[in-house]
C-alpha positions in Angstrom: 34.6 -45.5 3.4 33.5 -47.1 6.7 36.7 -47.5 8.6 37.1 -48.4 12.2 36.3 -44.7 13.0 32.8 -45.3 11.6 32.3 -48.1 14.2 31.0 -46.3 17.4 33.5 -46.3 20.3 31.2 -48.3 22.6 30.9 -51.1 20.0 34.7 -51.0 19.4 35.2 -51.4 23.2 32.7 -54.3 23.2 34.5 -55.9 20.3 37.7 -55.9 22.4 35.9 -57.5 25.3 34.5 -60.3 23.1 37.6 -61.0 21.0 40.2 -60.4 23.7 43.8 -60.1 22.5 43.0 -61.5 19.0 45.2 -59.7 16.5 42.8 -57.8 14.1 43.6 -57.0 10.6 40.5 -55.3 9.4 37.1 -54.1 10.8 34.1 -53.1 8.8 30.5 -52.0 9.6 28.2 -53.6 7.0 24.6 -54.7 6.5 24.0 -58.5 6.3 21.1 -60.1 4.5 19.4 -62.3 7.1 16.2 -63.0 5.0 15.1 -61.8 1.7 14.4 -58.1 1.9 15.7 -58.0 5.6 19.1 -56.5 6.5 20.8 -56.2 9.9 23.8 -54.2 10.9 26.9 -56.3 11.6 30.6 -55.8 12.3 33.0 -57.9 10.3 36.3 -58.5 12.0 39.1 -60.1 10.0 42.1 -61.7 11.8 45.0 -63.5 10.1 43.0 -66.7 9.6 39.4 -66.1 10.6 36.4 -63.9 9.9 34.2 -62.9 12.9 30.7 -61.7 12.4 29.4 -59.7 15.4 26.2 -57.9 16.2 26.6 -54.1 15.8 25.2 -53.3 19.2 26.3 -53.0 22.8 27.0 -55.4 24.3 28.1 -57.1 21.1 27.8 -60.8 20.6 29.9 -63.1 18.5 27.4 -64.6 16.0 29.7 -66.5 13.6 33.4 -67.4 13.5 34.5 -68.6 10.0 38.0 -69.9 9.3 39.2 -68.7 5.8 39.7 -72.3 4.9 36.0 -73.0 5.1 35.2 -70.3 2.5 34.4 -72.1 -0.7 33.5 -69.0 -2.9 33.8 -65.3 -2.8 31.6 -63.3 -5.1 31.0 -59.6 -5.6 28.3 -58.9 -8.2 27.9 -55.3 -7.2 30.4 -52.8 -6.1 28.9 -52.7 -2.6 28.0 -56.4 -2.2 30.0 -59.4 -1.1 28.8 -63.0 -0.9 30.7 -65.7 0.9 29.8 -69.4 0.4 31.0 -71.3 3.5 31.1 -75.1 3.9 32.0 -76.0 7.4 34.4 -79.0 7.3 33.8 -79.9 11.0 30.0 -79.6 11.0 27.4 -82.3 10.8 25.5 -80.4 8.1 27.4 -80.5 4.8 25.2 -77.9 3.2 27.1 -74.7 2.2 25.8 -71.5 3.7 25.8 -68.2 1.9 26.5 -65.0 3.8 25.7 -61.8 1.8 27.0 -58.4 3.0 26.4 -54.8 1.7 28.5 -51.8 2.5 26.8 -48.8 4.0 27.8 -46.6 1.0 27.0 -47.6 -2.6 30.2 -46.2 -4.1 33.0 -47.6 -2.1 36.1 -49.8 -2.4 35.5 -51.6 0.9 34.6 -54.9 -0.8 37.9 -54.8 -2.7 39.7 -54.2 0.7 37.9 -57.2 2.2 38.7 -59.5 -0.7 42.3 -58.4 -0.7 42.7 -59.0 3.0 41.3 -62.6 2.7 43.6 -63.3 -0.3 46.7 -61.8 1.5 46.0 -63.8 4.6 45.6 -67.0 2.6 48.9 -66.2 0.8 50.6 -65.8 4.2 49.3 -69.1 5.4 50.2 -71.0 2.1 53.0 -69.0 0.5 53.8 -71.6 -2.2 50.2 -72.2 -3.4 49.0 -69.9 -6.2 45.7 -68.1 -5.7 43.1 -68.5 -8.5 
C-alpha cells in the first residue's frame, strides 16, 4: 500500500510548502490518465472538504483543487482504478470532466480507503443526509 511513507520526503516537504497549514486527511501517490495510453505520477491530497491533485515532483505544483461537492460520480471498475466525474458549479464550462487514477500496485485497498475518506468527509459535512 502506498502510504505517505512511499511519497518521497522532498515531495512531502514541497506539499507542505504549497498547501500551507491545510489539515490533511489522506495522501496517496497514484498514476493519473492524462491522455489515452498516457499516465503521469500525481499526488492526491484529501482534506476535510477538498481533493488536491499535485505533480509528483519537486517543486510540486497544485494542478487541480476539487471540492467534494463538485464530484458527480465515483466509479471503481478495477481494484486499482478510480474515476471521478467532476462538474464544476462555478465554472463557465458546464461539461463534466473525468479524472481517472490508478494505484501503483495492482492488488491494493487504496481505492477503498480513498472512497471511504470522501464518504466520511461528506457525512461529517452533512450528518443528516443519507449517502447513496
